C-alpha positions as CSV (number, residue, x, y, z in Angstrom):
1,M,0.3,0.1,-0.1
2,S,1.2,3.5,-1.2
3,V,0.5,6.8,1.3
4,N,1.8,10.1,0.8
5,G,1.0,13.1,2.6
6,C,1.6,17.0,2.6
7,V,1.3,19.3,5.0
8,L,-0.6,23.1,4.3
9,C,0.5,26.3,5.9
10,L,-0.5,29.7,5.1
11,W,1.9,31.2,2.4
12,N,2.4,34.1,4.4
13,S,3.0,32.8,7.9
14,A,6.1,34.0,9.9
15,V,5.7,31.1,11.7
16,D,5.5,27.1,11.0
17,E,1.9,26.9,11.7
18,P,0.2,23.7,9.6
19,H,-3.6,24.1,9.2
20,S,-4.0,21.2,7.4
21,L,-3.3,17.9,6.2
22,L,-3.5,16.0,3.1
23,I,-2.9,12.0,2.9
24,L,-3.3,10.6,-0.6
25,A,-4.0,6.9,0.1
26,E,-4.2,4.0,-2.5
27,E,-7.7,4.7,-3.0
28,E,-8.9,8.0,-1.8
29,L,-7.8,11.2,-0.4
30,V,-8.2,12.4,2.9
31,A,-8.0,15.9,4.3
32,I,-7.6,16.7,8.1
33,D,-8.2,20.2,9.6
34,L,-4.8,20.4,12.2
35,S,-6.5,23.5,13.4
36,V,-9.2,22.3,15.8
37,D,-9.3,20.2,18.5
38,G,-9.9,16.2,17.6
39,W,-8.5,16.8,14.0
40,P,-11.7,16.4,12.0
41,T,-11.5,15.3,8.4
42,Y,-12.8,18.0,6.3
43,N,-16.5,17.2,4.3
44,M,-15.4,15.8,1.0
45,P,-17.6,17.4,-2.3
46,Y,-18.6,13.5,-2.7
47,M,-20.4,10.7,-0.6
48,C,-18.0,8.2,-0.8
49,S,-14.5,7.2,-2.4
50,L,-15.5,6.9,-6.0
51,H,-13.1,4.0,-6.3
52,N,-15.0,2.0,-4.1
53,S,-18.5,2.8,-5.0
54,A,-20.8,0.6,-7.3
55,V,-21.3,4.0,-9.5
56,T,-20.6,2.7,-13.1
57,C,-22.7,5.9,-14.5
58,M,-24.0,8.9,-13.8
59,S,-26.9,11.2,-14.8
60,H,-28.0,15.1,-14.4
61,V,-31.7,15.2,-13.4
62,V,-33.7,18.3,-13.4
63,N,-36.7,19.5,-11.8
64,V,-36.3,16.9,-8.5
65,P,-39.1,17.5,-6.0
66,N,-38.2,19.8,-3.5
67,M,-39.5,17.3,-1.1
68,L,-36.9,14.7,-2.1
69,W,-34.0,17.2,-2.6
70,T,-34.6,18.4,1.1
71,K,-34.2,14.7,2.2
72,L,-30.9,14.6,0.5
73,T,-29.6,17.7,1.4
74,D,-30.4,16.4,5.2
75,V,-28.8,13.0,5.0
76,G,-25.5,14.8,3.2
77,R,-25.5,17.2,6.5
78,Q,-25.7,14.4,8.8
79,Q,-23.0,12.9,7.4
80,A,-21.1,16.0,7.2
81,A,-21.8,17.0,11.2
82,A,-18.5,15.3,12.6
83,C,-16.3,17.0,9.8
84,S,-14.6,20.0,10.0
85,Q,-16.7,23.0,9.6
86,R,-14.2,25.6,8.1
87,V,-15.6,24.4,4.5
88,V,-19.1,23.6,4.1
89,Y,-20.8,22.9,0.6
90,E,-23.8,24.1,0.0
């Protein structure tokens, strides 16, 4: 298994204070918020690793009923509850 990592700091910071850690694992990118106690992961813009997903096709659907859209976004917010709140996708 191959794992690569990278620590991110503010480019204009006079002190070496990393704020995030990016880890490229064999099948997924993991981003960790180092500025918050407990080091939560960032909320990624997808529901699960695409490599492990059974998704073989995607399509764009228009005119989704509001009730269905609300339920989908509620589930996404529940999944993101334990993630870092520094970056929020709406």
